[in-house]
N, C-alpha and C positions, 0 to 999 in steps of 0.2 A: 481384757482378759490376758493373763500372763501364763505362758507355757513353760513348764519346767521339764527340761529334757535330761533324762538319766541315761548316760552313755557308758556302756561297759567295754572293757578291753577285749579284743578278739585275737585269736591265734591265726596269723596269716602265714602263707607259704613263704619260704625264705628265698625262693628262686625258681628258675625253670630252665629247660634245655632248648637251645636254639642253634641255628647254623651261624657260622661266622658271617656269612653274607647277609644274614637278617639284620645285623646290628652295625655293619660297617659298609663303607664304599671304598673303592680303589681310588686313590688320589689321582686327579686328572679327569675323573668321571664327574660330570656335573652339567647342569643346564647353563646356557649362555644366552644373554639378551642382546638382540640387535635392534637398532632404532633408526628412525629417519623422520624428516619433516616432509609432508606431502600436501596436495590440494584435493579437496573433494568437490565434485561438480554435481549439478542436478538438484540442488536444494530448493525448496519452495519458499523463497524469500526469508530463509533463516540463516543465510550466509553472513559473512563478516561485513560486506559493503565497505563503507568508509570508516569503519571502527578500527581497522587494523591496517596500518601502512605496510606491515610485513606481508600481508596477504596480497596486496596490490603489487608489491615488488616481486613476490614469487610468481604471481600470475603473469606479470610482464615478462619475466624470464622464461616461463613455460611457453608463452606464445611466441617468443623469439626463437626458441628451440624448434618450434613447429612451423617456422618460416612465416609467421604472422605477427611481426613486432608491433608494439604499441608505442606511440611517440611520447606519451606522458602518463604519469600515474593518475592524473585527473580523469583520463579516459576510462579508468577502471573503478571509479568510486562507487558506481551504482551496480556493480556486479554482486548482487545479493544472493545469487545462487551458488557462490563459491566460498569455501572456508579453508583456512590453513589448519592442519591437524598434525598431532604427533602420532607416528606409526611405530608399533612395537611388536616384535615377535620373539618367541623363545625357541632356541635350538635345543632339542631333547638332550638328556644327560648322556646318551650313548652316541651323540653326534648326528650328522645328517650327510647325505650324499647329493651331489649335483643333480638337479632335476626333481628332487623331492619337494613336496608342498607342505607348508606348515601354516597354522592359523595366525591371523593378524588381529591385533587390537588397535582401534583407532579412537583418538580422543581429541575433541575440538579444543583449540586454544581460546576462542572467543565466541564461536557460534553457539546458539541455544539448542539447536537440534540438527542431527545429521540424517534425519529420516529422508529416505529416497535418494540419498547421495551415493556417488560412485567415486572411489579413490583412483586418481590418476597414477600412472606408473611411478613408483617411488623407490629409489635405491635404499637399501638398509645396510648400515655399517655397525661395527662393534662400538660399544659405548666408551672405549678407550681411544682418545684422539691420536695416540701414537700408532694405532693400527689403521693404516690407510688401505682399506680394501672393501669392495662391495661384496657382501656375502649373499644377498638375496634381493629380489625385486618384488614389490607388492603392488597389487591392483585389484579392483573388483567392486561389486555392489556391497553396500554395508547393511548388515542386519542390526537390529536393536533388541538384544536379548532382554533388557530391562527397560520397560517403558518409563520408569521413574527417572532414568538417567539418559535422556535422548541425545545428550552431547557425547556419548561414548558408545561405540559399536564394535562389531566383530565381522571379519571376513574369513569365512571358513576356507582353509586351503589357499588363502589369498597371497601367500609369498612363495615364490619358486626359488629354491637354492641355486645360486650361480657358481658355487664352488663346493668342494668337499670340506667338511669340518670333521676331522678325526682327532680323537683324544690320544695323548701319549701317556701311557701308564708306567712304562719302565724307565727307571733312572739308574745311572751308574753311581758307584760309591763316591766318586769324585763330585758328582752333582749334589749328592746329599751333604757332603762335607762343605761344599760351597754355600749351602743353605744354613750352615751353622751347626750341623749335627756332628758331634765328636764322640767316637767310640772306637777302641782298638779293633773291634770285631769287623768294622767296615773295611772292605777291600776297594781301593780306588778303581780297580778294573772290574770289579764285580757288578752284577746287575740286580736290581731290587724293585719291589713294589712297596707302596705304603698303604696300609689299611687305615682308614680314618673312621673312628667310631662316630655314630650319629649322636646328636646333642643329648638325646634322652638316655643314652647308655654311657656317655663319656664319664670317666672316672679312673682313678689309679688302679682300683681293684679289678675293674673290668678290662682295662688295657693289659694288665699283667696276666689275667686269665686267658685273653685272646692269644697273647704271645706264647704262653705256656702250652696252650692247646695246639697251636700251629707248630711250635718247635718240637713237641714230643713226637709228632708224626713225620713232619717234613724233614727233620734232620736225618732220619733213617732213609727217606727217599733220596735226599740229596747227598747222603753219605758225608755229612759234615758234623762238627761238634755243636754248632748252633745254626738254626735256620730262621729264627725270628727274635726281634728285640723290641720291647715297648720303650719308646723314647720320651713319652710324656703321657698325660692322662687321656689323650685323644688319638695318638698315632702309634702304629705298630709297623716296623719295617720287616719285610719278609724277603729272604734271599731267593733268587731264581738260580737253580743249578745250571751249569754250562750245557748239559744235554737238553735243556728246555729252552735255550735261547731262540731256537727257530720256531718254537711253538709255545709261547708264554700264555696263550689264552687257555689251553687245557690245564696248565698248572694253576692259573688263577681260579679256574672253575673248581679244581680239587681243593684249593685253600678255602674258598667260600663255602664249600659243602661240608666242611669239618664241623662236627657238633661241639658245642661249648655250653657249660653250665653257667647260666647268667644269674648272679646273685641279685637280691632285691636292689632296685635302683636307689640312688640318693633320695632322701626324703624331700619331696617337693610338692607344693600346691601351685598349680598353674591356672591362672585366672584369665579368661578372655571376656572382656566386658562387651565386645562387639557381638560375639555369638552367644554370650551369656552361658558359658560353660566353665565348669570347674573340674580339673583333672588332678587326681591324687596319685603320686607314684612313690614307691618305697614304703618304709615303715614310719608313717607320719603319726606322731603321738600328741595327745593333748593332756596337759596336767589338769587336775581338779581345779575348777574355777567357776565364777559366775559372771555372765555378761548380760547387761540389759540394753536392748536396742529396739527403739520404736515401739515401746510397750510390750516387747517380748523379752523375758528373762530366761537365759539359757544357763542351766546348771550342769556342768560336766562333772560326773562322779563315777566311781568304780565300784562294782559289786565286789564283796569279799570273795576270795578264791573259792571256786567250787559252787558258787551260787549264781543263778541267772540274774541278769539285770532287770529291774522293774521296768514296766512299759512306760512310755512318756506320759506324764500326768499334767493336768491343768490346775492352776491354783490362782487365787486372787491376791497373793502376797506381793508386796512391792520389792521384797528382797528374799532370796533363797540362799541359805548358808551352803558352803562347800563341804562335801563329804570326802575326806581324804583318808579314810580308814585303810584302803588298799594301797599296796606298794606299787602296783602297776598303773601306768597311765592309759587313758582311753585312746582308741584309734580314731583317726579323722573320718574314715569311711562310715563309722557308726554315727558320728555326729551329723554328717551330711545326710545319711539315710533318715535320721530323726527329723531334720529340718525339712526334708522332702515330704515326709508323711504329714507334717503340719502345714505344708504348702506355704512355706516362708518365701516371700519374693526374693528374686535373685539379688537385688541391691542390698537387702538386709542380710542375706547370707554372706555377701562379700564384706559388709561392714562388720559382721560378727567375727569373721576370720581375721580381718585386719586388727580388730581389737585384741583378739587372742595373741596375735603375733607381737603387737606392741607391748602387751603385758608380760611377754616371755612364756606364755602358757602353750603356745603352738611351736612344736619342735620340728621345724622344717623350713626350707627356703621357699619364699613366696615369689613367684615369677609372673609377670604380666605380659600377655601376648596381645598383639593388635591385628 
């Protein structure tokens, strides 16, 4: 049986109002990953044993540090209750303070299961070899949130911060110039923050809108001719007035709370094959066309202006002609809703969208997430 889908164009809103802080972050604000290699003890014969020389070396070194050295690696070949693991933790985007505890993820390099294991004290460092500093130490019993992956586990609050991690948001004009930004408005002695648009809103129009919204209000507050400048499709530089140098946080708060009219996003179809989701942003249009996929023929057509679109119909034809009477193109959300009503499998939906893109009938950027 072949389903013929008649999809009509719909009128969608052209934008919405948001706060600046809803679609941007302050440069310097972001999560950081710290890592380490550690040993897990207490495994029930699921450790590395003689499979991994690195495990034996690490165990030998650990025993030496505990004043119990081993004379040779052969002495440790039968230690099947021990495994070497990668340890990873994420410092939150707003930083962390000494003494705070954060969750730790533990992944075995060779062991089949970490069930019942306990992580030995493991120092965590930044993933840049140039930064030689221990940021946290991790230890504790391992939980297995997903029984299907017993070689990967979690230690809740397993890492204790050994130092403060504080983000620096304020940059001088000289710093920005050193980063390659050239504009007569920048004062080498001035202080600035940079607003970075999130990927979903990045674009020349949105960056200009953010800069205009901030500038229209903050130039009056700062008593300057210009308070904000969009330097590219993702970044907006904002001046901090001298009287706010001692309290930049309240100024950043005021900037982030400014309302802005956000126009419709760039037309995108975002496909995640792992989670089997399809997200449509912006005004995604589909030209009249016919696609046949796995016994399903999709006919995209537009109802004449002022007339409702016919309901999806079923037909036994092997080919359905395209109706291109209307000047307007159909919208992607209508097509996806029709596919959903017909319970078309995810794989076939993706194949249909990819065919439409290849034929030039899908007017949007297709992005794959993993």
